[in-house]
C-alpha positions as CSV (number, residue, x, y, z in Angstrom):
1,M,21.4,-19.3,78.1
2,V,20.1,-18.5,81.8
3,F,16.5,-18.8,82.7
4,G,15.6,-18.9,78.6
5,L,17.3,-15.5,77.7
6,D,20.0,-15.4,74.7
7,F,22.7,-13.1,76.1
8,N,24.5,-13.5,72.7
9,G,22.8,-10.2,71.0
10,F,25.2,-8.4,73.2
11,R,28.3,-9.8,71.3
12,I,26.4,-9.7,68.4
13,L,25.9,-5.8,68.5
14,R,29.4,-5.4,70.5
15,E,30.9,-6.8,67.3
16,A,28.8,-4.7,64.7
17,F,30.5,-1.9,67.0
18,H,33.8,-3.1,66.4
19,M,34.1,-3.3,70.3
20,S,36.1,-5.4,72.3
21,Q,35.0,-7.1,75.3
22,G,37.7,-5.0,77.2
23,K,36.0,-1.5,75.9
24,L,32.4,-2.6,76.5
25,A,33.5,-3.9,80.1
26,D,35.1,-0.3,80.7
27,L,32.2,1.7,79.8
28,A,29.8,-0.9,81.5
29,G,31.9,-0.5,84.7
30,I,32.3,-4.4,84.7
31,S,35.1,-6.6,84.3
32,Q,36.4,-8.2,80.8
33,G,35.8,-11.8,82.5
34,K,32.3,-10.9,83.2
35,V,31.2,-9.6,79.8
36,S,32.8,-12.8,78.7
37,V,30.5,-15.1,80.6
38,I,27.5,-13.4,80.0
39,E,27.9,-13.6,76.1
40,A,28.9,-17.0,76.5
41,G,25.2,-17.5,78.3
42,K,27.2,-18.8,81.8
43,A,26.4,-16.1,84.4
44,N,23.1,-15.2,85.6
45,P,23.9,-10.7,85.6
46,E,21.8,-8.6,87.6
47,V,19.3,-6.4,85.7
48,A,21.6,-3.5,86.8
49,T,24.3,-5.1,85.0
50,L,22.5,-5.7,82.0
51,N,21.0,-2.1,81.9
52,A,25.0,-1.1,82.2
53,I,25.8,-3.3,79.2
54,C,22.9,-2.0,77.4
55,A,23.9,1.8,78.3
56,A,27.1,1.0,77.2
57,L,26.1,-0.2,73.4
58,D,23.4,2.6,73.1
59,A,21.0,-0.1,73.7
60,E,17.3,-1.3,75.4
61,L,16.9,-4.0,77.1
62,I,13.5,-5.0,75.9
63,L,11.2,-8.4,76.1
64,V,10.0,-9.8,72.6
65,P,7.1,-12.4,72.2
66,R,8.4,-15.8,70.6
67,R,6.0,-15.4,67.9
68,I,7.8,-12.4,66.3
69,G,11.1,-12.9,67.6
70,G,12.4,-14.2,64.1
71,D,11.4,-10.8,62.2
72,V,12.8,-8.9,65.4
73,R,16.1,-10.3,64.4
74,A,15.9,-10.1,60.7
75,M,14.9,-6.4,61.6
76,V,17.9,-6.0,63.6
77,D,20.2,-7.7,61.4
78,R,19.0,-5.4,58.6
79,H,19.9,-2.4,60.8
80,L,23.3,-3.8,61.5
81,N,23.9,-4.5,57.8
82,R,24.2,-8.3,58.6
83,Y,22.3,-10.2,56.2
84,S,20.9,-13.8,57.4
85,Q,18.8,-16.5,55.9
86,P,15.4,-15.6,56.9
87,T,13.8,-17.3,59.4
88,G,9.9,-17.8,60.6
89,P,8.4,-17.0,63.5
90,V,9.3,-18.8,66.7
91,M,7.1,-21.4,67.1
92,S,6.3,-22.9,70.6
93,V,4.9,-26.1,71.4
94,R,1.6,-25.4,72.2
95,D,1.0,-23.0,69.4
96,E,2.1,-25.9,67.2
97,L,-0.4,-28.2,68.7
98,F,-3.1,-25.8,69.0
99,I,-3.4,-23.1,66.9
100,P,-4.9,-24.3,63.4
101,D,-2.5,-22.6,60.6
102,G,-4.2,-24.8,57.4
103,D,-1.4,-27.9,57.5
104,D,-3.6,-29.6,60.6
């Protein structure tokens, strides 16, 4: 992950489309090696590169609040017919410590 961003979603979406890294690279106009390091979270790609990958995957790059990240992932998994274990909302340390939830 670079700057707290997880690019593993690109791999998940690419595999859901049964697309190789090489095919994605061709469609996005970048090298297969670049796709590999981005998916592994070892690159700091430019926004233009991320947009090119999204266009090749017919996807959008959006920011989602952490609190609903689990719900959004579950919705995407259902859309891609990837059934995973239900996850609760992602809580930050601040939320866990300072927002009363009945367990405090």
